[in-house]
C-alpha positions as CSV (number, residue, x, y, z in Angstrom):
1,X,0.0,-0.2,0.0
2,X,1.6,3.3,-1.0
3,X,0.6,6.1,1.9
4,X,0.8,9.6,1.4
5,X,3.2,10.0,4.5
6,X,7.2,10.8,3.1
7,X,9.2,8.0,3.4
8,X,12.9,8.0,2.9
9,X,15.5,5.8,4.5
10,X,15.9,8.0,7.6
11,X,12.2,8.5,8.2
12,X,11.1,4.9,7.6
13,X,14.3,4.6,10.9
14,X,12.8,6.8,12.5
15,X,8.9,5.9,12.3
16,X,9.3,2.1,12.5
17,X,9.7,2.0,16.3
18,X,6.4,3.6,16.9
19,X,4.5,1.5,13.8
20,X,5.6,-2.1,15.8
21,X,4.7,-0.3,19.2
22,X,1.2,0.8,17.9
23,X,0.5,-2.5,16.1
24,X,1.4,-4.2,19.7
25,X,-0.7,-1.8,21.4
26,X,-3.8,-1.7,19.4
27,X,-4.0,-4.9,17.4
28,X,-5.9,-8.0,18.9
29,X,-3.6,-10.1,20.8
30,X,-0.7,-9.4,18.5
31,X,2.7,-11.1,19.6
32,X,5.8,-9.3,17.6
33,X,8.1,-12.3,16.5
34,X,11.1,-10.3,15.4
35,X,12.0,-7.4,13.5
36,X,15.1,-6.6,11.1
37,X,16.0,-4.3,8.3
38,X,17.6,-5.2,5.3
39,X,18.6,-3.3,1.5
40,X,17.0,-5.8,-1.2
41,X,18.0,-4.7,-4.6
42,X,19.0,-1.3,-3.7
43,X,15.9,-0.5,-1.5
44,X,16.0,-0.4,2.3
45,X,13.7,-2.1,3.9
46,X,12.3,-2.5,7.6
47,X,10.2,-5.6,8.9
48,X,8.6,-7.3,11.0
49,X,7.1,-10.8,11.7
50,X,4.3,-11.2,14.0
51,X,1.2,-13.5,15.2
52,X,-2.2,-12.2,15.3
53,X,-5.4,-13.2,16.5
54,X,-7.8,-13.2,13.1
55,X,-11.3,-13.6,13.1
56,X,-11.3,-17.8,12.7
57,X,-7.8,-18.3,13.9
58,X,-4.4,-16.8,14.4
59,X,-2.6,-15.4,11.3
60,X,1.5,-15.2,10.8
61,X,2.4,-12.0,9.6
62,X,5.4,-10.5,7.4
63,X,5.0,-6.6,7.4
64,X,7.5,-4.5,5.7
65,X,8.0,-1.3,5.0
66,X,10.0,0.9,2.4
67,X,10.2,3.9,0.2
68,X,8.7,4.4,-3.2
69,X,9.2,7.6,-5.1
70,X,9.7,9.5,-1.6
71,X,6.5,7.8,0.0
72,X,6.2,5.1,2.5
73,X,5.3,2.1,1.2
74,X,3.6,-1.1,3.4
75,X,3.3,-4.5,2.4
76,X,1.8,-7.6,4.5
77,X,2.0,-11.0,3.7
78,X,-0.2,-13.5,6.2
79,X,-1.3,-16.9,6.3
80,X,-2.6,-18.9,8.9
81,X,-0.3,-19.3,11.8
82,X,-0.6,-23.1,11.7
83,X,1.2,-23.3,8.4
84,X,3.9,-20.9,9.5
85,X,6.8,-23.1,9.2
86,X,5.7,-23.8,5.9
87,X,5.2,-20.2,4.8
88,X,8.1,-18.0,6.4
89,X,10.7,-19.2,3.8
90,X,8.2,-18.5,1.0
91,X,7.2,-15.2,2.4
92,X,10.9,-14.7,2.9
93,X,11.4,-15.0,-0.8
94,X,8.3,-12.8,-1.9
95,X,10.2,-9.9,0.2
96,X,13.4,-10.5,-1.3
97,X,12.3,-10.2,-4.8
98,X,11.3,-6.6,-4.2
99,X,12.9,-4.9,-7.2
100,X,11.6,-1.3,-8.8
101,X,13.2,-0.6,-12.2
102,X,15.3,2.5,-11.7
103,X,13.9,4.0,-15.2
104,X,10.3,3.3,-13.8
105,X,11.0,4.6,-10.1
106,X,12.7,7.9,-11.8
107,X,10.0,8.4,-14.5
108,X,7.0,7.2,-12.3
109,X,5.8,4.7,-14.7
110,X,3.0,2.9,-14.1
111,X,2.5,-1.1,-15.2
112,X,-0.7,-0.6,-15.5
């Protein structure tokens, strides 16, 4: 989800602890499992893994935040927590595929 919040590496780094704290405070029985940061194909990414209570059963989530065209972008991949062991490596690979062609990012090209 591309937000209207200004975002660059410094702002994301500053905002991320507040984001995680808000999720822990407001969310329904959320347990943060891990947090991290890395550069993927030249894109600075902050992420956290969590278990949260959904309507029917707990869910495992990988939430990641990065900058796109100077705006903060938030992604979330979710599966039932009982399938975490199976899907966690797949979610890691999905996050690792983040790649924004420089030309498209510079020109604001839309893939539609």
